[in-house]
Each structure stands twice: as C-alpha cells, then as structure tokens.
C-alpha positions, -999 to 999 in steps of 0.1 A, spaced: 334 -320 10 334 -283 -1 324 -257 24 296 -231 24 265 -253 19 230 -237 18 226 -211 45 263 -206 50 286 -176 42 304 -178 9 329 -151 20 310 -124 1 307 -88 11 294 -86 47 282 -51 41 256 -63 16 226 -39 17 194 -52 31 159 -37 30 151 -48 66 126 -75 57 152 -104 57 169 -119 87 205 -110 90 213 -129 122 246 -147 122 244 -185 119 239 -203 152 270 -214 170 283 -249 165 295 -251 200 288 -284 216 282 -303 184 313 -324 184 335 -325 153 306 -317 129 325 -286 119 351 -308 103 325 -320 78 328 -287 60 366 -285 60 368 -263 91 342 -238 78 312 -229 100 282 -253 98 257 -239 73 228 -222 90 201 -246 76 219 -278 88 228 -262 122 192 -252 128 179 -287 119 204 -304 142 190 -285 171 197 -296 206 184 -320 232 171 -290 252 139 -280 233 107 -265 247 89 -277 216 96 -314 208 90 -308 171 121 -285 171 144 -315 178 158 -338 151 130 -363 142 137 -399 131 104 -416 122 119 -450 127 119 -444 164 86 -448 183 86 -414 200 96 -396 168 70 -415 147 42 -402 169 55 -366 164 57 -372 127 22 -385 124 8 -357 146 25 -331 123 12 -347 91 -23 -355 102 -49 -348 75 -74 -321 82 -111 -328 82 -130 -320 50 -147 -290 67 -112 -276 76 -95 -281 42 -88 -250 22 -95 -241 -14 -67 -219 -25 -78 -187 -42 -76 -149 -38 -104 -149 -13 -86 -174 10 -51 -160 7 -51 -147 42 -65 -179 56 -38 -199 37 -10 -177 51 -24 -180 86 -27 -218 83 8 -222 71 22 -198 96 4 -216 125 17 -250 114 52 -236 109 54 -223 145 38 -255 159 57 -281 141 91 -265 139 93 -256 102 112 -224 107 146 -237 95 132 -246 61 104 -220 57 117 -188 72 154 -190 62 157 -190 25 191 -175 17 192 -150 -12 225 -133 -5 254 -130 20 238 -131 54 204 -122 38 175 -146 45 138 -143 35 106 -161 46 84 -180 22 54 -168 41 63 -132 48 84 -123 18 67 -142 -10 69 -112 -34 106 -108 -29 115 -144 -33 120 -161 -66 113 -198 -73 150 -204 -80 158 -192 -44 136 -219 -30 147 -245 -55 183 -240 -44 174 -249 -8 156 -280 -21 187 -289 -41 208 -287 -9 184 -310 9 176 -336 -17 205 -332 -41 240 -318 -35 245 -305 1 273 -282 -11 246 -261 -30 247 -224 -20 224 -194 -29 248 -187 -58 247 -221 -73 227 -231 -105 192 -241 -96 177 -274 -108 157 -270 -141 156 -302 -160 140 -335 -148 174 -351 -145 184 -324 -120 156 -335 -96 172 -367 -85 176 -376 -48 212 -382 -38 218 -413 -18 229 -409 18 240 -431 47 228 -414 79 239 -444 101 276 -440 93 280 -404 81 274 -373 103 267 -350 73 242 -376 59 225 -377 93 219 -339 92 206 -342 56 183 -370 67 167 -348 94 163 -320 68 145 -344 45 122 -356 72 112 -320 80 106 -313 43 85 -344 40 64 -334 71 57 -300 55 46 -316 23 23 -342 39 7 -315 61 1 -292 31 -14 -321 10 -37 -330 39 -49 -294 43 -60 -288 7 -93 -294 -11 -92 -320 -39 -93 -293 -65 -64 -273 -49 -43 -304 -45 -48 -312 -81 -38 -277 -91 -7 -279 -70 3 -312 -84 1 -297 -119 33 -279 -109 50 -310 -94 79 -306 -118 92 -280 -94 91 -300 -62 90 -337 -72 123 -355 -67 128 -390 -80 145 -418 -60 148 -454 -73 115 -454 -91 96 -436 -63 92 -399 -56 97 -375 -27 81 -340 -25 98 -309 -12 74 -292 12 89 -257 12 88 -254 -26 51 -265 -25 44 -239 2 60 -212 -19 40 -222 -51 8 -220 -30 17 -186 -16 28 -173 -50 -5 -184 -66 -26 -161 -44 -3 -131 -45 -11 -104 -72 9 -107 -103 33 -80 -112 10 -60 -133 -19 -61 -109 4 -55 -79 21 -24 -95 -13 -10 -106 -28 -14 -71 2 2 -55 2 32 -79 -35 37 -72 -29 35 -34 -1 62 -36 -22 84 -59 -51 83 -34 -30 88 -3 -41 118 18 -28 131 51 -62 127 68 -58 90 66 -28 92 89 -43 115 115 -22 144 102 11 126 108 33 136 78 61 111 88 37 82 88 22 91 55 56 96 38 68 62 52 37 46 37 43 62 3 80 52 4 71 16 13 46 13 -15 71 29 -40 98 5 -29 75 -24 -34 67 -12 -70 105 -11 -77 108 -46 -62 81 -58 -86 104 -45 -114 79 -17 -121 82 21 -121 61 51 -111 69 82 -131 44 103 -112 57 95 -77 68 131 -70 35 146 -83 15 122 -62 36 129 -31 30 167 -36 -7 160 -38 -6 140 -6 13 167 12 -10 194 -1 -40 176 14 -29 190 48 -54 213 65 -25 234 79 -23 264 56 13 273 67 26 239 58 5 237 27 18 270 14 53 259 22 48 228 1 31 247 -27 61 270 -31 83 239 -37 57 225 -61 56 259 -80 94 256 -86 91 220 -96 64 229 -122 87 255 -136 113 228 -143 134 226 -111 142 189 -104 129 175 -72 135 139 -62 112 119 -39 140 118 -12 145 156 -14 108 163 -12 104 140 18 133 157 36 119 191 28 85 183 41 97 164 72 120 192 82 91 217 82 67 193 99 91 184 126 99 221 133 62 229 135 55 200 158 84 211 180 70 246 181 36 232 189 20 250 160 13 220 138 -24 213 148 -32 248 159 -32 265 125 -66 265 107 -69 285 76 -97 310 71 -109 288 42 -114 259 66 -134 280 90 -154 294 61 -163 258 51 -176 251 86 -196 283 84 -210 274 50 -222 240 64 -237 257 94 -256 283 74 -265 262 44 -298 251 59 -307 286 69 -298 299 34 -319 273 17 -349 278 40 -348 315 33 -355 310 -4 -390 301 -16 -406 280 -42 -388 255 -65 -355 272 -59 -351 256 -25 -315 242 -24 -319 211 -2 -343 190 -22 -327 199 -55 -293 189 -40 -307 156 -28 -322 147 -62 -291 157 -82 -266 140 -59 -245 171 -55 -224 179 -25 -233 205 1 -215 233 -18 -237 226 -48 -207 215 -70 -209 182 -89 -186 156 -74 -170 149 -108 -158 186 -110 -137 182 -79 -118 150 -89 -92 152 -116 -96 126 -143 -76 140 -173 -69 175 -185 -102 179 -202 -137 164 -199 -168 165 -220 -201 166 -201 -235 171 -217 -219 185 -248 -198 211 -229 -159 210 -226 -145 214 -192 -108 220 -184 -91 210 -151 -80 243 -134 -58 238 -104 -62 274 -93 -97 268 -77 -92 255 -42 -112 251 -10 -93 235 19 -105 200 27 -130 200 -2 -113 204 -35 -78 212 -48 -88 222 -83 -120 222 -104 -132 214 -138 -141 247 -153 -152 259 -188 -121 281 -190 -86 268 -195 -61 270 -166 -38 295 -183 -49 327 -200 -85 316 -197 -82 316 -159 -69 352 -159 -98 363 -181 -122 345 -156 -106 364 -127 -111 396 -146 -147 388 -153 -153 378 -117 -139 412 -106 -162 430 -130 -192 410 -118 -184 419 -82 -183 456 -91 -215 453 -110 -233 435 -81 -221 461 -57 -235 489 -79 -268 472 -85 -273 459 -50 -295 488 -39 -318 483 -70 -318 446 -72 -354 442 -59 -386 450 -79 -390 453 -117 -417 440 -139 -412 419 -170 -429 431 -202 -432 396 -215 -461 384 -193 -468 361 -165 -443 333 -174 -414 358 -177 -425 374 -144 -424 340 -127 -390 332 -140 -377 366 -130 -392 361 -95 -375 327 -91 -342 341 -102 -346 371 -79 -355 348 -50 -324 327 -55 -302 357 -59 -317 372 -27 -311 340 -8 -275 339 -19 -270 376 -11 -286 372 24 -263 342 31 -233 361 18 -241 390 41 -245 367 71 -212 350 63 -193 382 59 -206 395 93 -196 363 111 -162 362 93 -154 397 103 -166 394 139 -159 358 149 -127 351 129 -113 386 133 -104 392 97 -109 424 77 -141 432 59 -122 431 26 -108 396 34 -143 385 43 -158 399 11 -130 382 -10 -135 348 7 -173 348 4 -171 361 -32 -147 333 -42 -170 307 -29 -202 321 -44 -184 325 -78 -171 289 -77 -207 277 -72 -217 294 -104 
C-alpha cells in the first residue's frame, strides 16, 4: 500500500505559506497504536485516519471509533442521526445561512465530526474547515477526502478528484481481517452519521434541492448507495455563501465606505480590516484597482489634523504620479500613528475646523432665530431635508466626476473640506482652473463685503412694494448671517486663541461654501 493517504505529508515543502486560517498542526502521534504504522510502508499514519482511530480514553464517547453492529455503539449512532422535529428543521437560504452554520457547528462538536469536517487538506500541512473556510475551499478538495474514505485510501490532496459516475464506486473492504480496512470502516461510519443527521435536519424542499446535486456525494455499492456527509455539508454551506461577483462587489463597497470613526480612531484596526477584505477579494479571484485611493480616503477621515495633513502630503505625491502600494501606505500611516500614540498626542489634537463645526452647531439655532419672516433657517431646513450647514447631502458624497441636478452641471471639487462633515463638494466650477477663479471671486467678495459693511442697512427700492419686500427678506438673511459670523469670529479669537485673521478666514470659508 502506498504511503501518504489523505491528511498525510507528501514530502512537499514544509515552508508552504499559509494565510492563518487553516490548521497547520502536525499529525497526531501514532504512539500506542501497535503496528498500524506498517500499513503505510513505515510512513506516518495519515492525519484523517489517525484522528478517526482515536483512543479508548475519550471525554466524548462520540469521539471514539463507532461500530453500529455493537449495542453500545448503535445507541450512539442512532442518537447522532436522530431526525429533528418539523419545527426544528431548516430551510436553506440566505436568510438562514447563520442558523445553518451554527447547527452544523453544534453537531460537529457534539458528535465528533471534527476529523472529517474541520481537516480538509489543501496543501502540505495546510488544512481547512468546511464550516469556517467555505469560500477558500473548492469542491474538488472535499471530493478528494471522500475518495480517500469511499474509494482509494491512498488518495492525497494532490490526486485527481472523482468526476465521472464510474469514479464514485465504493471500494470493498474487510475490516474484520485488515487493520487499514478497519480504519476506513470507522471513517465511513462517521461520514454516514453526518449525512443522516443533515438529511434529518432539512425541510423537504431543502432536502430535494440538495439531492439534485447527489452526483457529487452519492457513491454506488452493489446496487445500493452511500452518501458522503462532509461533501453534502460543503454543498449546503456553499449554496448560502455569496457568489464570487456578489462577494467581490460587497467587499469593494465595504472598503470604499470604511472610515476611521468606525474603529474608534484606531488606525491599526482599520487598516487590518481593509487588508482582510482586500485579501478576501483576491481569494475570490477578483481585483480592486482603487484599493490605494480607498485607503487614502479612509485614512483622511481622521479628525486629527496633524495625521490628516501627513497623509494628504503622501496622497498629493501619489496624485502627481508617484507609485504607492497598499503595503507602503499602511506602513507609512502606521509609523506616524504609532509615534503619535507613543507621544500621547494622537487623541489630543483637534483642528480649528472641528471646533468651528461644534460652534456652528451651537450657534445655528441662535442665528436662525435672529432672522425674521420666511427666511428662518430651521423650518426651511426641515422641509428640504438639508443638513445643519444648509448643504444638500448629495453635494457632500462623491458619485462621479460630474452630476446634473435640476438642469445645472456640478463638478466634484476635492478642495472644499470641513473636518468630520465633507471631504470635497459638488460645485458649479471645475476642480482645476475653475477652482482658482472661484477663490479669486471669493476674495473679491470678501473685500466688497468689508467695504459695504457700514452701509449694508437701509435703502429703498424704486420698483414698489414687492421689490421692497424681497429686498427686506434678502437684507434680513444677510444680516442674520453677518451677526452669526461676527459672533463666531469673536468666540474663535477668544476661546480658541487663534488670530483675528485666522478666525475671519475660517468663518468666511464656511459662509462661502454655504452659498
């Protein structure tokens, strides 16, 4: 008999890389199991067979070898394969995926399925679980284990999996007179227990759906059939896992929407999450061309202005054509984060913009109440569904380079930022030369407002009552904004200890962005 059966070591590279999800423990020792080692020509007993053989010293009686022809073992077999009541049976679908996994996991632990369910070999010393690693496993991996149990016991993870109906034929064994056959017999009993338990746990519709794939787990034997439980379990788990396209799309969306606030400001945890999702995309066979850009966006969601500016400088170079890999960006960000944590300045830094946002929220009600008539800000905001800063929500969330709204073309301009609120806005100007012209116009408007401030009140329209009312409303709104701006500048200068020019600039930027 050739050595290296399923779960054994084929002498491949012991340094085979592993992603941490599989089990890399060495196969259990064969000490105390007589001359079983000779069955495999002096090679170690394959992991699968060694685990099934067990020992007489077992805390859980289901872990020991079970022979249903014996009275005691028959009781264990019947207990493990008992059909669930109709009210406990499960209909397999996306909504019940978690319940299915929990049910199979509970039964696996209770009835000693671990050897067949949690130890599917996919490489040298690399083992995966049907329940925990469904997305990483392939049907052929599980079929090779089934072939080792029901067909050729010399089958390894590198063998050819069964594919045609003639491949799914049970090999005859003589457990009474052959030690290897005895081990194979115990494996088959365990596999049959798993199948019977699964079948007795499914609704009629789900059982029929599973049986429609029986060509993958049905093994013929002298006119009758045996069913491989682990393969059936895998097919069930695979049926409720997202397919590759849906899985990749969901993971990309998750990465794109990742923000530091969702990780309590912990940069390391956030980057680990992004890396985990990205790795899963690659394991699906997919790709994510915008992984670096999305990671920049996640890092720039930090409320710490020192860290944010540090990351922005890196992003500026990247936008100018300097190559930046995900690994390099992670190391760059983590080095700065770790240093700031060590210096105890990570959470203590709050930008002036953040404080201004808090002040805006505090003064908003006062500013709105100071204006009169239909120009009152709060009711209008409630009806229009706008945010507190009176900016439409759609303007703050990027959804393409341009957007047409009510016949007007808006361009995404990343230069408009307010910490914790928006990191870019849809504006009527383009983000290049148009933004520079916008800045120049804003500067001129500031100068004009400053010159006209003393004469901003009064004035009579020559067009009559309607024009006068309109002018009055506009003047009222302008006065409300101006009063609010003056209050903010005073508080910024006195409470936040920043210069009058800085306060003027901050307040002016916010007021201008509202227009």
